[in-house]
C-alpha positions in Angstrom: 16.1 49.7 -4.2 12.6 48.3 -3.5 12.2 50.8 -0.6 12.8 53.7 -3.1 10.4 52.2 -5.6 7.7 51.9 -2.9 8.2 55.6 -2.0 7.9 56.7 -5.6 4.8 54.5 -6.1 3.2 55.9 -3.0 3.9 59.5 -4.0 2.3 58.7 -7.4 -0.7 57.1 -5.7 -1.4 60.3 -3.8 -1.0 62.4 -7.0 -3.4 60.0 -8.8 -5.9 60.5 -6.0 -5.8 64.3 -6.3 -6.1 64.1 -10.0 -9.0 61.7 -9.9 -10.8 63.9 -7.3 -10.3 67.0 -9.5 -11.4 65.3 -12.7 -14.2 63.3 -10.9 -12.9 60.1 -12.4 -14.9 57.4 -10.6 -13.1 54.6 -12.3 -9.7 55.8 -11.2 -11.0 56.4 -7.7 -12.3 52.9 -7.4 -8.9 51.5 -8.3 -7.1 53.8 -5.9 -9.2 52.8 -2.8 -9.4 49.5 -1.0 -13.0 48.2 -0.7 -13.2 49.2 3.0 -11.5 52.7 2.6 -12.4 55.3 5.2 -12.1 59.1 4.8 -12.3 61.3 7.9 -12.6 65.1 7.7 -11.8 66.4 11.1 -13.7 64.8 14.0 -17.2 65.2 12.5 -17.3 63.7 9.0 -16.6 60.0 8.2 -17.3 58.2 5.0 -16.8 54.4 4.8 -16.5 52.2 1.7 -15.0 52.5 -1.8 -18.2 52.9 -3.7 -19.7 55.5 -1.3 -16.5 57.6 -1.1 -15.7 57.4 -4.9 -19.3 58.3 -5.7 -19.4 61.2 -3.3 -16.2 62.6 -4.7 -17.3 62.1 -8.3 -20.8 63.6 -7.8 -19.8 66.5 -5.6 -21.8 69.1 -7.6 -21.5 71.9 -5.0 -18.4 73.1 -6.9 -17.9 73.8 -10.5 -14.4 72.5 -10.3 -11.6 71.8 -7.8 -7.8 71.7 -7.7 -6.0 69.8 -5.0 -2.2 70.5 -5.0 -0.2 68.1 -2.9 3.2 69.3 -1.4 5.8 67.9 1.0 4.6 64.3 0.3 6.4 62.1 2.8 5.9 58.3 2.1 6.9 55.9 4.9 6.5 52.3 3.6 7.0 49.4 6.0 6.4 46.0 4.5 3.0 45.9 2.8 1.7 48.9 4.7 2.6 52.6 4.5 1.7 56.0 5.9 1.9 59.0 3.6 1.7 62.6 4.8 1.0 65.5 2.5 0.2 69.2 2.8 -2.7 70.1 0.5 -3.9 73.4 -0.9 -7.4 72.9 -2.3 -9.2 75.4 -4.4 -13.0 74.9 -4.8 -14.5 77.1 -7.5 -18.1 78.1 -6.9 -20.9 77.5 -9.4 -22.3 80.9 -8.2 -20.0 83.0 -10.5 -16.6 83.8 -11.9 -14.0 84.5 -9.2 -15.9 83.1 -6.3 -14.0 80.2 -4.6 -13.3 78.6 -1.3 -9.7 77.6 -0.4 -8.5 75.2 2.1 -5.1 74.3 3.5 -5.0 70.9 5.2 -2.7 68.1 6.3 -3.6 64.7 4.8 -2.5 61.5 6.3 -3.0 58.5 4.1 -2.8 54.9 5.1 -1.9 52.6 2.2 -1.7 48.8 1.8 -0.1 46.7 -0.9 -2.6 44.2 -2.4 -1.7 42.0 -5.3 1.5 44.0 -5.9 -0.2 47.4 -6.1 -0.6 50.1 -3.5 -4.2 51.3 -2.6 -5.5 53.8 0.0 -7.3 52.3 3.0 -7.7 55.5 5.0 -7.6 59.2 4.4 -7.5 61.6 7.3 -7.9 65.3 6.6 -6.9 67.9 9.2 -8.0 71.4 8.1 -5.4 74.0 9.0 -6.8 77.2 7.4 -9.6 78.2 5.1 -10.7 81.3 3.3 -13.7 82.3 1.1 -17.3 81.1 1.1 -17.4 77.3 1.8 -21.1 77.2 1.0 -22.0 75.5 4.2 -19.4 72.8 3.8 -17.9 73.5 7.3 -19.8 74.4 10.4 -18.3 76.9 12.8 
């Protein structure tokens, strides 16, 4: 039964992450991440540390709003560690005007650790699969 509870908690953790990013909830992000969290976007972008990553996600003023939808969330707990895979469709609405947006399909691989009885994210690896629309210089070709 504990294994099933861990799977549900890990799925909820990933959902809380997406919600906190979309609502720019810095407080929630800092509780979701370990102090030494790392986010990697492809091979070129790496952000280290809870405060830096949470602040960047909260203060991302390039977009008016975002919506990250997680699907096919597969949580694989093992002891006090886990890997969670998810497919993500992310919509980024431009500040430039109504109807302008950048969309991204990606595979997320999260590493989670259980500390003091709660799961937190220690690593987020983002593998872009497709994109459409104006990314406003976010990705270099």
